[in-house]
N, C-alpha and C positions, 0 to 999 in steps of 0.2 A: 137487378133482381131476375129479370127473364133469362139472362145468361146462366145464373146460378141454378134456377129451376130446370132449365134445359139440360145442363151439364149433369146434374145429379138424377134426372128423370132417364136420361139415357143409361145410366148405370143401375138405376132402380126404378123400373116403369111403374111400380105401384106406390112409390113414395108420395107421402101426403104432406103438404106445406101449409102452415098457418102465417098469414102476413098481417101483423098489427099496422093499421094504417089509418090515417084521417079521411081517406077516399076510398072506401070499400067498393063503392059501385064501379069506379074506374078499373080496380083491379079485376073484379067480377067480369066486367064487359070485355076487357081485352085479353084476360088470361084464363079465365074460368073454363073455357072450351078446350084450351091448349094443354093445361096442366091440372092435376089434382090439388087445387089450391082453395083454400078458404081465407077470404079476406075477413079481417077482425077490426071492428071499429073501435078506435081508441080516442074518439072525441070526448070532451069533459063530462058530457052527461052520462058516459059509461063508467063513470068514476075512475076516470084516467087521467094522470098527469103526464102526457105524451106516452112514452112507453110503460111508465110505472102506474099500473092499475089491475083491477080485477080481471079484465079481458086478457091481458098478456099473461098474468099469473095462471089463468086457467089453461092457456095454450102451452106454457112451460110444464105445467102438471101432466099434460098429455103427450108431451114430445120427448123424443130420445136426445136430440141436440138442438140447440139453439145458436144461430149464427149471427155474429157481429159482423157486418159487411161494410164495405165502402170506407170512407173516411170520416167517421162520426166520433172518433175519440180525439177531442182536441180541447183547449183551454179557453177559447174566445167565449166571452158572456157566460162563464161558467155557470152561474147561479140563475140563469135564465132558461128553464126546461122548454120553453117554446122555441128556443133556438139551439140549445146545447144538449146533446144526448148523453154525455158523460155523467151529468149530474143525476140522471135516472140509472144507467148502466151500473154505477157504483153500488146501487142498492139491488139491482136486478140479478147481479152475478152471485152473490151469496144466497139469495132467495132461490134461485135456480138450483143451486146445489142442494138446499132443503127439500126441493121438490123432485129431486132425483133425475134433473135434466143436465146433460153436459153442455157447458158453454164452450164455444169455439170462435176465436178470432179467425174468420174466414177470409184470406187474402185482404186484410184489412191495411188501410193507411192511417197513421197517426200524427198528431201535432198540427200546428205548433202549440206549445204551452207557455202561457205568459207569466205564470208565477208557480211558486212552490205547491200550493194546495192542489192546482190542477194536475201537476206532475204526480203528486201523491195519489190523487184520485185515479189517474191513468194507470200507475203502478198497480194499486189494488185491484182495478177491473181486469187488467191483463194477466196478473199473476194468478187471480182467481179462476181463469179459464182453464179448461183441461187440454186443449190444443191451441197453439198460437201460430197462426201463418200470417206473413206480412208480405204485401205486394210489391214492395221495392227496398232497396238496401238502406235508403234514408230513413224509413220507418223501422226497419231491422235494427239500425243502429241507435236510433233513438229510444226504441223499447228497452235496450241494454243500459243506455245513458240514464234513464230515469229509476233503473234498479231492478228490472225484471229478471229473475234468474231461471225462469223456465226456458227449455230450448225453444228456439224460433226457426220455423220452417221459411225460407224465402221461396214465393210462389210467383204469381203474376195477377194483375187485376182481372177480375171475373169478366170484365167488359170485352176482353180480347177475344173471347170465344163466344160473344153474343151472336146468334143467328142472324143472317143478313138476308133480306128479301131479294127476290130476282131482279135482274136488271130491267125486265118489262115494267116492274113497279116504279123504278126510279124515272124511267122515261115518261110514264104517266103522270107522275106527281110533278115532274119538271114543267110539263106542258100545262098542268092544272095552275101552276104558279105563273105562267107566262114566260117561262124560260125556253130557249131553244136547246134541247138535248144534245144537239150535235156541235154546238159552240163550246169553246174552252170556257170553264167556270173555275172561279176562285171562291172558295167558301170562308167566310169570316164569322168568328164567334166572339160575343162580348157577355159580361156579366154585370149585374146590377152592384156587386160588391166593390167594383172599380179597384181602388187601391187599399181598401180597409183592413186586408188580411197581410199587408206588409209591415215590416217595423217602421217606426217613426221617420228614421233617416232615410227610408227608401221611398216614402210617399210623395205624392205630386203636390205641388203648390196650388194647383187648380184642378182638382179631380173631375169637376163637371165638364172640364174642357178636353178630357180624353177622348170622348166620342167623335168631336170635331176633328182632333189630331188623326184618329184612325180613319175617319172618312175622307180627309184630305189626302192621307198618305196612299189610300186605296186608289182614289181618282187620279193622283199623279202616276202611281205604278201601272195604271191602265194604258197611260200615254207613253210610257217608258219601256214595256216589255216588247219582245220580239213578235209575239202574236197576242193581241189583246184578248182580254177576258170579260165575261159577264160576271158581276159580284152577286153572291148569294149570302145572305145572312143566316146562320144556322143557330137556333136556340134550343139548348138541350136542357133547360130547367125552367119551369113555370115562373119562378120569380124574376127571371131575366127577360121575360118577353116584352115588357114596355121599353125596356133598354135596348134591346135588338131592333125593335120596330123603330125607335127613335134613330138609331144608327142607320137602319135601311133607308129612312126618308133622307138622312144627310147625304148618303152616297148613292142614291137612286137604285137601289137594290130591292130585290124580292126577299121574303122572309119564310124560312122553313122552320116550324116550330114543333115541339114535342106535346103541345096541347092540342095538335090537330094530327100528327103522325107518329106512330111508335118508333122506338129506338132502331128496329130492324129495317123500317123503311127509310129512315134518316140516313143510315149507314149505306144503303143502296145508292142514295143520291150523293153522298160524300165520295162513294167510290168513283164516280164520275168526274170529280173535281180534280184539277190540276194540283192544287195545294189547298190546305186549311191553315188559316192563320187564326190562332184560337187563344182564349183566356181560360175558361172552364177547363179543368183537368180531364173530365171525361168527354169534352168535346175533341180534345186532342187524342185521347186514347180510342174513341170510336174511329176517328180518321185513320189513325195509325193501324188498327187491326184490319182495316181493308186496303192497307199498304198506300194510302194517301199521304205524301209529304206533309210534314207539319212545321209551322213556325209558331213558336210560344210567346205571347204577351204575359209577362211575369207578374200576375196579380197575387200569387200566393207561392210560398216556398216549394211546395210540391211540383208546381209546373217547372220551376227552375231545376229541380232534381231529375225531373223526366226527361228534359232536353239534354242535361248532362249524361244520363243513362243512354240516350240515343246517340251520343258523341256528336252532337250538333249545337255545341254551345254558341257557335256564331249566329245562330238563329234563335237564341234566347234573349229576348229583347226586354230590358229593364224598363219599366214605366217611367221612371225619374228621368231616363235620358231620351225618352221618345219625342220626336219631332215629325211633322208631316214628311219633311225631306229624308229623314234618317229612315222612317218606316217605308217609304217608298223605294228607297235604295236596297234595303233588305229584302222586300217584297219582290223586286225586280231580279235581284240575285237568285232568290229561291225559285222563282217562276221560271227563269230561263234555264236553270240547272235542275228543274224537278225530277228528270229522270234519273240523274246521278244521285240526287237527295234520296229518292225512293230506294235505290240500291244500297245506299249507306245505311239507311234506317231498317232495311228488310231483316237482316241477321238478328238484330236485337229483338225486333217484333216477334220473331219466330221463336225465340227463347222465352219470351214473356208468354206467348200462347201455350208453350210446353208447361210452363210454370203454373198457368191457370188450370190446365187440364190435370196436372199433379195434385192441385188442391182438391180437386173432386175426387181424384182416386185414392188420396190420403184419407180424406173424410169418411169415404165409403168403406175402405178396408179396416180402418181403425174401429169403426162402431158398428158396421153391418156385414163384416166378413168378406170372404171372397165372393166372386161372382156366383160360383156354385152354391155357397152357404146363403146367398141372398135369394137365390131361386127357391130354395127350400122354406125360408122365412121372409117372404117378400115385403112385408108392410114396414116401412120406416116412416117416422113423423119428424118434422123439422120446422122451427119457427125462426 
């Protein structure tokens, strides 16, 4: 969210943003002074079923464009609106058209789709958008596979151009956490989803034992690497915090969590780390964007696809084949070769950053004109 508001505000300084959210106070507290943003409460008592409700419809009626961001078009638990956004988007897209608001898939990731009805709903939703931009080739291909006939622009995840805090902030945070900023650090991320996003044949026989496997692998790697490291558990989603704290306790690590620090600050800390081994897609993207080499623990197909995009499939680790010894071996390889790994991943990251910038340029030029035209008619509204 912050990277999108940042990139669009640079191009349209007077742009106004509406953000439907169940945590309006959080948005106001952290971004109210930085951007021209209005947090819109969509809790049930506002007559909302997640995004589908009167507050969101009122925002659409006042907006020029509405952006479908991140990876919220998928089929898992389709008929549970507390979990799945697609079941509300399929209604919102035609309603937005009636209200005169252009819907845009903005550097979106899609899938997986477990059944025909979810593929159909995704097709209707994307086909109903006025502009379609996908963040990676797997989503671009899947868009066509489900029957979307609109042109698809390949861009890059908006998080690649998220503004990053100064290094002084990172040093201060590390000291607050009880870490030595001058010591080598390995960042580790885990998600509470464990293996639930994988196909049945890819899942673990003992999902609850995964954290123990990761902890033991990290501890073994500490003893095997050429220059030992201090582990840091990085939590990038509130639902993962309990899982991350459990993992931290197992491997004697500190926890850096986004319930305390913003993404800009977390990235500043990750930039000081030698590598990040991560499960969450955006933990890996946030690390990549500051050129910290990544190792992926494949909890979902999109992480596998991203490591393939980086041409680092040897560090794309399938959960079903993970053992403490194998993880330690791969972490040791990655750690000892981290500078070479950084050089390998850097060109791809550069292209993805350009793609993220292209998404902002394309949106602004298509709906709000050239920079000169925007200076004459400066007010743009987006939800």
